[in-house]
N, C-alpha and C positions, 0 to 999 in steps of 0.2 A: 222800471228797473227790476232785475239787472238787465243791462243792455250794453252792447259794444258798438262803438261807432267805427265804420269802415271807410268812409270817404266824406269829404266836404265839397259841396258844390254850390251853385247859385241858380235861382229861378225867380223871375218876376220881381226882382229887387230884394229878394230874401235870401239868406244863407240856408242851405239845405244839408242836413246831416243824414247820411245813409246809415242805417243800423243793420246789424248782422242777421236780423230776421226778415230783411227785405223791406221793412217799413222806412219811412222818412220822417224827419222832424224839421219844420221850417221856423226860422226866427230872425228877428231884425238884428240881433247881436249874438255872438258866441264867445264864451270864455273857455279856453283850453288850459287845463291844469292836470295833465296826465302824468307829469313827473318823469322819472327815468327808471328804466329797468336795470337794477343793480345785480351784477353777477359777482365771494372772498376766499381764498388763499391769497396772500398778498403781503406787501411790505410797507404800505402807506399808512397814513393816519387812520383811515377808516378801519383797516385790518387791525391796527394796534388797539383802537378803542373797542372793537368787537372782542378781541382776545382778552382784554382786561375785564370787560363786562362778563363774558362767559366764564372766566376764572372764578368769579364770585358764586357761580351756580353749578359748577361741575368740578370733579376731582382733578382732572388733568386737561390742559389745553395745549395743543401743538400748533405752533405758528410756522407755516411753511413759506420760505422766502427763496425766490429763484436766484438771487444774487448773494454776495457775501458780506454785505454791510448792513447791519440792523438799522443804523441811523441815517442811511442814504436818503430815504424817501419819507421819513416820518420825523415829527418834532422830537427834539432831544428829550424833553420831559417825559414823553410817552415811551421812548426807548429805554430811559432810565427806569421807569416804573415796571416795564416788562422784564428787564434784567434782574430786578429785585424781587420779582414775584415768583415764589417757588412752585406755583401751580401752572406756570407757562414754560413749555419747552420750545426753544427756538431752533429750527432746523434750517440752516443756510444752504445755499446751492441745491435746493430741493424742489422738485416738480412732481405733480401728480401724474401718473401714467395710466392708472386703471382703478376703477371702483369695483369692489368685491361685495357680492351679496345677491340674493335672489329677489325677494320682495322688499327687503330693507337693507340699508347699508351695514356691512359687517367690518370692512377694512379698506384701506387704501394701499395700492402699490405705488411707492414713490421711488424716484431716481435721483441720485446725486449727479447733477449736470456737469460736474468736472471729472468724476471718476467713472461714471456710467453704472455704478453699483445700485442695484435695486433691493428694496426690502419691503416687508409688509408691516403696516401700522394698523393696529386695531382701532376702529373708530365707528361711532354710531351716527354722527352728524357731520356734514361738511358745509362750511360757509365760505363762499368765494367772493373776495373783495379785490378784484383786479381791474375795476373800471365801471363805467356807467354808459348805458345806451339810451338815448332819448326815445320816448314812445311817440314817434312821428311818422313812421312809414305809411300809416293809413292816410296821411294827408296827400301823398303823391306830390304833384307840383303845384298844389293849390296855394301854398304860402312860401314866402322867402325863408330859407334856412341857411345857417352858417355851414362851414365845411365839415362840421362834426354832426350835423343833422338837428341842431337845436333851432328853435323858432326865433327869428329876428324880430325885434319890436322897436317902436319909436323911431328915432332918427336913423338907427342902423337899418331898419326895414326900408325906410324911404330911400336911403343911399344905395341899397342893395341892387345889384344887377343880376342876381341869381334867380332861381325858380320862384314864380309867383310874384315878382316885383311889380308894383302898380305902374300904370302908364299915366293916369291922371287922378290925383288924389282929391283935389278941390279943397283940402284943409290939411294942416299939419297933423301928423299922427300923434295920438296920446302916447304917454310913456310906455304903456303895456299893450299898445295896439299893434297888430301885425301888418304885413304888407297889404292885406285886404281890409279896408275900413269896416269897422263893426265887428271884427274878429280879434279877440284879445288872447294873450297867453300869460300865465302866472306860474311861479314856482320853478321846479327843477327843469321843466321842459323848455324854459325860455333861455335864449342865448345870453350869457353874461350874468345869470342868476348866481346867488351865493351858495346854493345847494345845501341849505340848512332848513329845518322844519320851521323855525320861527320866521325867517325871511319869506318862506313860501306862503305861510299863513298871512303875513302882512301884505304881500303882493296880491293875494286873493281878495283881501278887503279893499285895497286900493283899486283893483280892477273893477269891482262893483261900482265904486264911485265914478270911474271912467265910463262904464256902461250907461249910467244915468245921464252923464254929461253928453255922451254920444247920441242918446235918444232925444 
């Protein structure tokens, strides 16, 4: 390490991981725990939690939400905390149109999506919480994925008719096993996961037990 995996293949009964430096690694089992790439401006719980955390460490936090209802996509208790926090300014109907700065961020150009009015907001850091993208493009069609690109595991992988679905398994898949027997997935990258650190750590530990059982 450090090394980046670019593809998953098979050879002589082994799983083969291709690395970005051209080398390969062969193994009888593989555990994928690459998580999700998270991009925050936003109005959901993740954005709210980030704003509240940052408000404890900086003088002013501006929360930019593209719609007009603070409580639409976040828990009520988070919305109430944000409204009561004097260090957080909520800007509704607001979208980022431009980043200003040469080598470092200096300001944002934002636009009211109802009036079209633009203005400059001084800022040194920008956190974007508008969704998550699973880190699975490198897999190609090697494994069965759901319609959002997350890795299917267990019975969901068995039933899948999508990319990478197995033809003959020979055994029922373990809970965290993918459509390719011997390849497991744990944490945020797995379809149906809770998307929380504690559950990801737990799945990683469980996957190790399944690896031993598979071997």
